[in-house]
C-alpha positions in Angstrom: 0.0 0.0 0.0 1.4 3.4 -1.0 2.2 6.1 1.5 -0.4 8.8 1.9 0.4 12.1 0.2 0.1 14.0 3.5 0.5 11.7 6.5 -1.5 12.4 9.7 1.5 14.0 11.4 1.9 16.5 8.5 -1.8 17.4 8.7 -1.5 17.9 12.5 1.4 20.3 12.0 -0.4 22.1 9.2 -3.5 22.6 11.4 -1.3 23.9 14.2 0.4 26.4 11.8 -2.9 27.7 10.4 -4.4 28.1 14.0 -1.4 30.4 14.8 -2.4 32.9 12.1 -3.7 36.1 13.7 -7.5 36.2 13.8 -7.9 32.4 13.3 -9.2 30.5 16.2 -9.3 26.9 14.8 -8.5 24.9 11.8 -9.5 21.4 10.7 -8.1 19.7 7.6 -9.9 16.8 5.9 -8.1 14.2 3.7 -9.2 11.3 1.5 -7.9 7.8 1.6 -4.9 8.7 -0.4 -3.9 11.5 2.0 -4.9 14.2 -0.5 -6.5 17.3 1.2 -10.2 17.6 0.4 -11.3 20.5 2.7 -9.7 23.1 5.0 -12.2 24.3 7.6 -11.3 27.6 9.3 -13.0 29.6 12.0 -11.9 33.2 12.2 -12.8 36.6 13.7 -14.2 39.4 11.7 -11.0 41.5 11.5 -10.5 40.4 7.9 -12.8 39.4 5.0 -13.1 35.7 4.3 -11.2 36.1 1.0 -8.3 37.6 2.8 -8.4 34.8 5.5 -8.4 32.1 2.8 -5.5 33.8 1.1 -3.5 33.9 4.4 -4.2 30.2 4.9 -3.2 29.3 1.4 0.1 31.2 1.7 0.9 29.8 5.1 0.4 26.2 4.0 2.5 26.7 0.9 5.4 28.7 2.5 5.7 27.0 5.9 4.5 23.4 5.2 5.1 22.9 1.5 1.4 22.1 1.0 -0.5 23.5 -2.0 -4.2 23.8 -1.6 -6.7 25.1 -4.1 -8.4 28.2 -2.5 -11.8 26.7 -3.4 -11.1 23.9 -0.8 -10.7 26.5 2.0 -14.0 27.2 3.8 -14.0 30.2 6.2 -16.6 30.8 8.9 -16.5 34.3 10.4 -17.7 34.4 14.0 -18.1 37.6 15.9 -18.7 36.7 19.6 -19.3 40.4 20.4 -22.3 40.7 18.1 -20.7 43.4 15.9 -21.1 43.4 12.1 -18.1 41.9 10.2 -15.5 44.4 9.1 -15.8 45.6 5.5 -13.5 43.9 3.0 -9.9 45.1 3.2 -9.0 44.3 -0.4 -11.1 47.1 -2.0 -9.3 50.0 -3.5 -10.5 53.5 -3.5 -12.4 53.2 -6.8 -14.3 50.2 -5.4 -15.4 52.2 -2.4 -17.1 54.8 -4.5 -20.7 54.8 -5.8 -19.8 53.8 -9.4 -22.3 51.7 -11.2 -20.8 49.3 -13.8 -22.9 47.6 -16.3 -21.8 44.3 -17.9 -23.5 42.7 -21.0 -24.9 39.2 -20.3 -25.4 36.7 -23.0 -27.6 33.6 -22.7 -25.1 31.0 -21.4 -25.8 27.4 -22.0 -23.4 26.3 -19.3 -24.2 25.3 -15.7 -23.4 27.3 -12.7 -20.2 26.2 -11.0 -19.3 26.6 -7.3 -16.6 29.1 -6.3 -16.9 29.8 -2.6 -19.3 30.0 0.3 -18.7 31.9 3.6 -20.8 32.2 6.7 -20.9 35.1 9.1 -22.3 34.4 12.6 -22.9 37.0 15.3 -25.1 37.3 18.3 -27.6 39.3 16.2 -27.6 37.6 12.8 -26.5 34.9 10.4 -25.3 35.8 7.0 -24.2 33.7 4.1 -22.3 34.8 0.9 -22.0 32.5 -2.1 -19.9 33.0 -5.2 -20.7 31.1 -8.4 -19.5 31.2 -12.0 -21.2 30.6 -15.3 -19.8 31.1 -18.8 -16.8 32.9 -17.5 -18.8 35.4 -15.4 -18.8 35.4 -11.5 -22.0 36.2 -9.6 -22.5 36.7 -5.9 -25.5 36.1 -3.7 -26.0 37.1 0.0 -28.7 36.2 2.5 -29.1 37.3 6.1 -31.5 36.7 8.9 -31.8 38.1 12.4 -33.9 35.1 13.5 -31.2 33.0 15.1 -33.6 30.0 15.2 -33.5 29.7 11.4 -31.2 26.9 10.1 -27.9 28.1 8.6 -28.5 25.6 5.8 -31.6 27.6 4.7 -29.6 30.9 4.8 -26.9 29.3 2.5 -29.5 27.9 0.1 -31.1 31.4 -0.1 -27.8 33.0 -0.9 -27.2 30.4 -3.6 -30.5 31.2 -5.3 -29.8 34.9 -5.1 -26.5 34.3 -6.9 -28.3 32.3 -9.6 -30.9 35.0 -9.9 -28.3 37.6 -10.8 -28.2 36.1 -14.4 -31.9 35.4 -14.7 -34.6 37.6 -16.2 -36.5 39.6 -13.5 -39.7 37.8 -14.5 -38.2 34.5 -13.4 -38.3 33.8 -9.6 -36.6 30.9 -7.7 -38.2 30.5 -4.2 -36.7 28.2 -1.6 -39.3 25.9 -0.1 -37.3 23.6 2.2 -33.8 22.3 3.1 -33.4 19.0 4.9 -30.4 17.0 6.2 -31.3 13.3 6.0 -29.5 10.0 6.6 -29.1 8.0 3.4 -27.7 4.5 4.0 -24.3 5.2 5.5 -24.2 8.8 4.3 -25.8 12.1 5.1 -27.6 13.9 2.2 -28.8 17.5 1.9 -32.1 17.8 0.1 -33.3 21.1 -1.3 -36.8 21.9 -2.8 -37.2 25.0 -4.9 -40.2 26.5 -6.6 -39.7 28.1 -10.1 -42.2 30.8 -10.8 -42.5 32.0 -14.4 -45.4 33.2 -16.6 -47.9 32.7 -13.7 -46.8 29.0 -13.5 -45.2 27.2 -10.6 -42.8 24.2 -11.1 -41.3 22.4 -8.2 -37.6 21.4 -8.4 -35.6 19.1 -6.1 -31.8 18.7 -5.7 -29.6 16.4 -3.6 -26.0 16.2 -2.6 -24.1 13.9 -0.3 -22.2 15.4 2.6 -18.6 15.9 1.5 -17.0 17.3 4.7 -18.3 20.9 4.3 -22.0 21.2 5.1 -22.3 24.7 3.6 -20.7 23.7 0.4 -22.9 20.6 0.2 -26.0 22.9 0.5 -24.8 24.9 -2.5 -24.3 21.8 -4.5 -27.7 20.5 -3.6 -29.3 23.8 -4.5 -27.5 23.9 -7.9 -28.5 20.3 -8.5 -32.2 21.5 -8.2 -31.9 24.4 -10.6 -29.1 23.6 -13.1 -31.1 21.2 -15.1 -33.7 23.8 -16.1 -31.5 26.9 -16.4 -30.9 26.5 -20.2 -34.7 27.0 -20.7 -35.0 30.2 -18.7 -34.7 33.8 -19.8 -31.4 35.5 -19.0 -31.0 39.2 -18.1 -29.9 41.5 -20.8 -27.5 43.2 -18.4 -26.4 43.3 -14.8 -25.7 46.3 -12.7 -23.1 46.1 -10.0 -23.1 48.9 -7.4 -19.7 49.0 -5.9 -19.6 50.7 -2.5 
C-alpha cells in the first residue's frame, strides 16, 4: 500500500500552523484515503474578509508546510462573539469604495453554474451567508441574512445560492426556496433542497440532492444547484447586470 500524500503528522502540524495565524481560532483539515487534502475548515474573527483569511491560509500552508491547496477547498466561517457586524473587505481599492455603477453585458449562457466559494458570518444578532458562483466565465454573488437565530444556517446558505443564480436570470423568473433538509441516506448524510420556479404565472417544483462531503455549507450549495441547473438552459437571462460598488 502506497504512503499517503500527506500523513496524519503532517496534517496535524499544518492545522497547528494555520491556527497560529492572527485572527484564526481553529482549523481542521480533511483528507481522503490517499492523503490528498479535500477540505480546509477555518473559524476566524471578523477583522478580515473571508477572502483575505483564505489567502493567508493558502500562503501559510505553501510557504511553511510545502502544502499547496486550491483556494476553493478552503472554507471560512467568520464568527463575531461580540455581536458586531463583520468588518468591510480590506481588499477594496478607493475606486471600489465609491458609488460607481458598472454595467456588464450578459449573453444567454448554456453552461451550468459552478461553485466558487461560500462563507458564513455568525454574530449574536444575525446569520449571513455569501455565495460565489460562475457561469460562462462570469462570476456572480449572492447574499442572504436573517436576524432570526432559530432559522437553520442551511436555509440561509441555500437562499444566498438562489440569489446568486438569480443575478443572471430575467427579472420575471423567480426561484423560491421551499425547504432544506439534512437526512440519513444509507451510511451517508444527504442534503435535500426543494425550490419552486415561478414563471409566466406558472409554478414548477424542483428538487436537488448532494451527499455530505465534509463541508456542510458547500454541500448545501451543490444540492441547490442540482435542483436548478437542469432547467437553467430553458430560462430567460438578463440582458445586463448592474453592480453597485460601494
